[in-house]
C-alpha positions as CSV (number, residue, x, y, z in Angstrom):
1,M,-4.2,36.7,28.9
2,A,-0.4,36.9,28.0
3,Q,0.2,33.9,30.2
4,H,-1.8,31.6,27.9
5,Q,0.6,31.2,25.0
6,T,-0.4,28.8,22.2
7,E,1.7,25.8,21.4
8,A,2.9,27.5,18.2
9,E,4.1,30.6,20.1
10,T,5.9,28.4,22.6
11,A,7.5,26.4,19.9
12,A,8.6,29.6,18.1
13,D,10.3,30.8,21.3
14,F,12.2,27.5,21.8
15,T,15.7,27.4,20.5
16,P,17.4,24.0,20.5
17,S,20.6,23.5,22.5
18,G,24.0,23.0,20.7
19,P,24.0,19.2,20.8
20,E,20.3,19.1,19.8
21,R,21.0,21.4,16.9
22,A,24.0,19.4,15.8
23,L,22.0,16.1,15.9
24,E,19.2,17.7,13.9
25,T,21.7,19.0,11.3
26,F,23.3,15.5,11.1
27,L,19.9,13.8,10.7
28,S,18.8,16.3,8.1
29,A,22.0,15.8,6.1
30,S,21.5,12.0,6.2
31,R,18.8,12.4,3.6
32,W,21.5,12.8,1.0
33,L,22.3,9.1,1.5
34,L,19.2,8.5,-0.6
35,A,20.7,10.3,-3.7
36,P,22.7,7.3,-4.8
37,F,19.6,5.2,-4.8
38,Y,18.0,7.6,-7.3
39,V,21.1,7.5,-9.4
40,L,20.9,3.7,-9.4
41,L,17.3,4.0,-10.5
42,V,18.5,6.0,-13.5
43,V,20.9,3.2,-14.3
44,A,18.0,0.7,-14.0
45,L,16.0,3.0,-16.4
46,G,18.9,2.6,-18.9
47,G,18.8,-1.2,-18.5
48,L,15.0,-1.1,-19.1
49,L,15.6,1.0,-22.3
50,V,18.0,-1.7,-23.6
51,K,15.3,-4.3,-22.9
52,A,12.7,-2.1,-24.7
53,L,14.9,-1.8,-27.7
54,Q,15.4,-5.5,-27.8
55,E,11.7,-6.1,-27.6
56,A,11.0,-3.4,-30.3
57,W,13.6,-5.0,-32.6
58,H,12.0,-8.5,-32.0
59,F,8.6,-7.0,-32.6
60,I,9.5,-5.2,-35.8
61,S,11.5,-8.1,-37.3
62,H,8.6,-10.5,-36.8
63,V,5.6,-8.2,-37.4
64,F,4.9,-9.4,-41.0
65,S,4.9,-13.1,-40.1
66,A,3.2,-12.7,-36.7
67,T,-0.4,-13.5,-36.0
68,E,-2.8,-10.8,-34.7
69,S,-2.4,-12.1,-31.2
70,D,1.4,-12.0,-31.5
71,V,1.2,-8.4,-32.6
72,I,-1.1,-7.5,-29.7
73,L,1.2,-9.3,-27.3
74,G,4.3,-7.4,-28.7
75,V,2.5,-4.1,-28.3
76,L,1.4,-5.0,-24.8
77,S,5.0,-5.8,-24.0
78,L,6.2,-2.4,-25.2
79,V,3.4,-0.7,-23.2
80,D,4.4,-2.7,-20.1
81,L,8.0,-1.6,-20.5
82,T,6.9,2.0,-21.0
83,F,4.7,2.0,-17.9
84,T,7.6,0.5,-15.9
85,G,9.9,3.2,-17.2
86,S,7.4,5.9,-16.4
87,L,7.0,4.5,-12.9
88,I,10.8,4.7,-12.4
89,V,10.8,8.3,-13.5
90,I,8.0,9.2,-11.1
91,V,9.8,7.5,-8.2
92,I,13.1,9.2,-9.1
93,F,11.8,12.8,-9.3
94,S,9.1,12.8,-6.7
95,G,11.2,10.8,-4.3
96,Y,14.2,13.1,-4.7
97,E,11.9,16.1,-4.4
98,N,10.1,14.8,-1.3
99,F,13.0,13.3,0.6
100,V,16.3,14.8,-0.6
101,S,16.1,18.3,-2.0
102,K,13.7,20.6,-3.8
103,I,14.3,21.1,-7.5
104,D,13.7,24.6,-9.0
105,P,11.5,24.0,-12.0
106,K,12.2,27.5,-13.3
107,A,15.7,26.5,-14.0
108,H,14.5,23.8,-16.5
109,R,12.4,25.1,-19.4
110,D,10.9,21.8,-20.4
111,W,10.3,20.6,-16.8
112,P,6.9,18.9,-16.6
113,E,4.5,20.7,-14.2
114,W,3.6,17.5,-12.2
115,M,7.2,16.8,-11.1
116,S,7.3,19.5,-8.4
117,Q,3.7,18.9,-7.3
118,I,3.7,15.3,-6.2
119,D,3.7,14.9,-2.4
120,F,4.4,11.6,-0.6
121,S,0.7,10.7,-0.6
122,G,0.5,11.4,-4.3
123,L,3.6,9.4,-4.9
124,K,2.1,6.4,-3.1
125,L,-1.1,6.6,-5.2
126,K,0.8,7.0,-8.5
127,L,3.1,4.1,-7.5
128,I,0.2,1.7,-6.8
129,S,-1.7,3.0,-9.8
130,S,1.3,2.2,-12.0
131,I,1.7,-1.2,-10.4
132,V,-2.0,-2.0,-11.0
133,A,-1.7,-0.9,-14.7
134,I,1.4,-3.1,-15.1
135,S,-0.3,-6.0,-13.4
136,A,-3.4,-5.5,-15.7
137,I,-1.2,-5.7,-18.7
138,Q,0.4,-8.9,-17.5
139,V,-3.1,-10.4,-16.9
140,L,-4.2,-9.3,-20.4
141,K,-1.0,-10.7,-22.0
142,A,-1.7,-14.1,-20.2
143,F,-5.3,-14.1,-21.5
144,M,-4.2,-13.2,-25.0
145,N,-1.9,-16.2,-24.9
146,V,-4.2,-18.4,-22.8
147,K,-3.1,-21.7,-24.5
148,A,0.4,-21.1,-23.1
149,S,-0.8,-20.6,-19.5
150,S,-2.2,-23.1,-17.1
151,D,-5.4,-22.5,-15.2
152,R,-3.4,-22.3,-12.0
153,D,-1.1,-19.6,-13.5
154,L,-4.0,-17.6,-14.7
155,M,-5.7,-17.8,-11.3
156,W,-2.6,-16.5,-9.6
157,L,-2.2,-13.7,-12.0
158,V,-5.8,-12.6,-11.5
159,A,-5.5,-13.0,-7.7
160,I,-2.4,-11.0,-7.5
161,H,-3.9,-8.3,-9.7
162,V,-7.0,-8.2,-7.4
163,V,-4.7,-7.8,-4.4
164,F,-3.0,-4.8,-6.1
165,V,-6.4,-3.2,-7.0
166,V,-7.7,-3.7,-3.4
167,S,-4.4,-2.3,-1.9
168,G,-4.7,0.7,-4.1
169,L,-8.3,1.4,-3.1
170,V,-7.4,1.0,0.6
171,M,-4.5,3.4,0.2
172,A,-6.6,5.9,-1.5
173,W,-9.3,5.6,1.1
174,T,-6.9,5.9,4.0
175,D,-5.3,9.0,2.4
176,K,-8.7,10.5,1.9
177,I,-9.6,9.9,5.6
178,S,-6.2,11.2,6.7
179,G,-6.7,14.3,4.6
180,E,-10.1,14.9,6.1
181,G,-8.9,14.3,9.6
182,H,-6.2,17.0,9.2
183,G,-8.7,19.6,7.9
184,G,-7.7,19.0,4.3
185,S,-10.1,18.6,1.5
186,G,-9.2,14.9,1.3
187,G,-8.0,15.3,-2.3
188,H,-4.3,15.3,-3.3
């Protein structure tokens, strides 16, 4: 009976050689090359904030003379910028947490609970969900200002939005199948 070791026991007994350990250490350390990307996303978030402030100033300064449609379009623009900013934050924190280093949420009093609970599968689904929401706002803005858009432009906006929706559904479906295939509950 002792001769039939399981794969886990065999793997636990295996110790990598010096060169193999060095290569694995080097490869593991290379994940830190992603850190500057997340810093650049913070800079991009700052740029988006500047754009949101410009949009808010324009909205507020014209709100009394604007039509109802113009007010709705202004609000949708602010919502669109907010969704985009939220998407950037999700990518920064869950990407850093999944690919670079774990963050200790206990060290941060006001740390949102979700930030340390999004795995790569959850990140993909949140990413595509945010893209679908942003796309839906763009389509809604175009339909609110239908006179300024050609039929061709509207058709392309709707077609692109449908592609994003279908992509999201396919991603969710494949994650569900993948989770069930690995003995998981299929939910993330």
